[in-house]
N, C-alpha and C positions, 0 to 999 in steps of 0.2 A: 485741457489747454484750463488753466486754473481761473474758478471761479471767486470772484471778489464781494464780500456784503458789504453793504452800508449799512447802517444803521442812523441815523435820522433822531434825536434827541430833540424834543421839544421843551426848549428852555423857558420861551414865553411862556408855554401852557403851565410849568411849575412853577414860574413866577408870579402868574395870577393867582396858582392855591393857597399863597402865603399873603395874599392881598385882603384887608378887611378882617383878619382874626382878629382885631381886639374888639372886646363887648359881645364876643358870640361865645356860646356854649361850647367848650369841647367835642361836644357829641354833634354837632351841626358843622365840624370843620371836614375841609376837602381829606380825602383818604391820605394824601402824602402828611400832611402838617400832625395830622390826627396818629398815622402809625409813627413818627419821629416822635411825637410824645409819650406813647405807649413805651418805643423803646426805652428813653428818657428816665421815664417813671420805673421800669423793670429794672435800668440795668443801677437806680439809686437803689432801689430795694435790694439787691445784689450786693452792692458796695455794705452798705448798713449791716446788711445780716450776718456778713464776713466778719467784718470787725467786731461786733457786738454779739454775736453769738456764733460763727461756725469757725473763728479763730482760737477760741478758746478748747472745743471739739477738737479742733484738727492738735493743737498743743495736749491734749488728753491723750488723742490716740498715738501722738509719737511718743510721750512717757510713756503708755502703757506697752508699746513696740519694744522700746528698750527694756522697760522691767521683764519680759519674756524673754529677751535677749538673757539678760541675767538671770531670772529663774535657770533658761534653760542649761547655763553654766554649772550653776549651781547644782543641779539636775546628774550634768556628767561624773561632776567633780564626787558627789557622795556615792554615785554608781559606782565609780572606781574607787575608792572608800570601802563601799559593802563588798564588792570585789575580792579584796586586799583584807577584809578585816582581820582574819585568823593572821595573815604574816603579821599586819599590823600591831596584834596583840603579842604577837610573839619577839617583835622587835622591841615593844614596849617592857615586855619582862625581862629582856637582856642588858635595855638601860638602867632599869631597877636596879637589877642585879650587881653592872656595872657601876654604877651610884653610890651602892652598898658597901660595896669594893673600897672605894675610893674612901669612904665615910670613915672606914674600918681602920684607916692609915692616917687617919686625922683625930690626933688625942681628946680630951676634953682638959677642961682649965686644971682639974684636978690630978691631971698625968703627965702635964706640963713637966713638974719637978721630975718625973722619973724619965723625960726624954733627954732633958738638960745632962742628967746624970748619964744616959746611954752616951752621947755625946763627947763627955767628958770622959768617959769610961775606953771609948773608940780610939782615943788619944793615947790616953795613957796603958792602954793594951799594946801600942806598937812602939813602947817606949819615947815616945816623943814628951816634951817638957812644954804645958803652958806657959806660955809668956803672957796672954791678957785673955780672957772670958766674961766681956760683959754682954749682960743682956740687953737691949735696947727696949725704947716705948714699943707698946703692942701698939699694932694698927690694925683697925675693928673695920672688916669690909662688911660687904652686904653679908653674904653667907660663913664666911671665919674669918677668923682672926690670925694675925701675923705677926713673929715675934724675929727681929733680927738679933744676931749674936754676932759682937764683934768679936775674932780670937785669932791669936799668933802662938803659933808651935814653931818648935826649932827640934828638929832630926837629921839624918839622914835621907835623900831623895828618895829612894823604896819605900822608907817607913813614911815617908810623906804621902808617897802616891797610895800604899797600901789602908791608911788613914781614909784617903780620899773613896774609896774602896768601899769600905768598910759604911761611910755616912751612908753612899747609897743604894746600901744593905739593909741598913734598918729597917725595921716593921713601920716605922711612921716616917711620913715625909720630911725629907729633909734637904736643903738646896743649900752649894757653896757656890757664893755669887763674888764676883772682885776681887778674884785670888792673884796676889803679887808671891813668886817669891825669890829670894835675893839672899846672899850669902852673908855669913858675918866673921868680917875677917879677922877678928881677933880669937873665936872661936875654931873657924871655919866652919860649921855646921850650917847647912839649912834653916831657913824662917819661912815660913809660909803666912801671910798674912790673909782672910776673908772674912767674908760675914756669910756666917751660915742661917737659913732662915729654916723655921718653924712651924707650922701651921696647926690649927686646931680648929673643932667647929664652934660656933657659939652656942651657950647657953641657951634656955630658955629666958630669963632675966634679960641677957644681953640681946635675943631675937627680940621680945617686947621694946625692949629700948628701941631698938632700930627703926622699929615701925613706929613707934611713937614720935621718934624726930621725923621720919619721914613724914606721917601726917602731919606736923606740928609745919614743916618746909612746903608741904602741898597747900594749907591753910593759907603760910603768910604771903605766898605767891600770889595765892586766888586775892586777898585782901590788897595788896598793891597793886592788880589788874584794874580794881573799883577805884 
């Protein structure tokens, strides 16, 4: 058989505890109003403490945790680098050697005339006739300079093919772009038109000028922002 518990609440007695509180010292209040007052004061203290003190500490704690995660990631990355240090050093040496080999294929400004002569000789040596050999404007890039040369040669198919092979086998880097081959109806010979591009590394004066222009551009950009 289920037992039913009946709770009687004396609302009148509770109401009486809140009667006549005005003008009385809170220390003389009945227990219920006094308890509610203390609970309200405690709540206000907690709220003020959170917004004016604890909130900053919580934010610092969150920032510290995020920093901890970042430092752990950096530590793991550095540990991996430390473990692979010898491998990375060997790779760096290999890259340096490769870059050195590429730089050797780039002539200096003083060697450009010799390279142009090599290109001309590659055509003449195959019995081709140069109808056009016109160096263009030098284009200075960040780490190198580029010289385009408009060329037009006349000859037979095999000699033109051999010429392109000789160009690819030069000690210096030379590329042929925009190649176009057509037949001369009058002579019956083939004519190849192309742009031969050669590359050279920048000398110290050109590098200094590049840096000066970059610094001036950066300064002008910063001044424009102001």
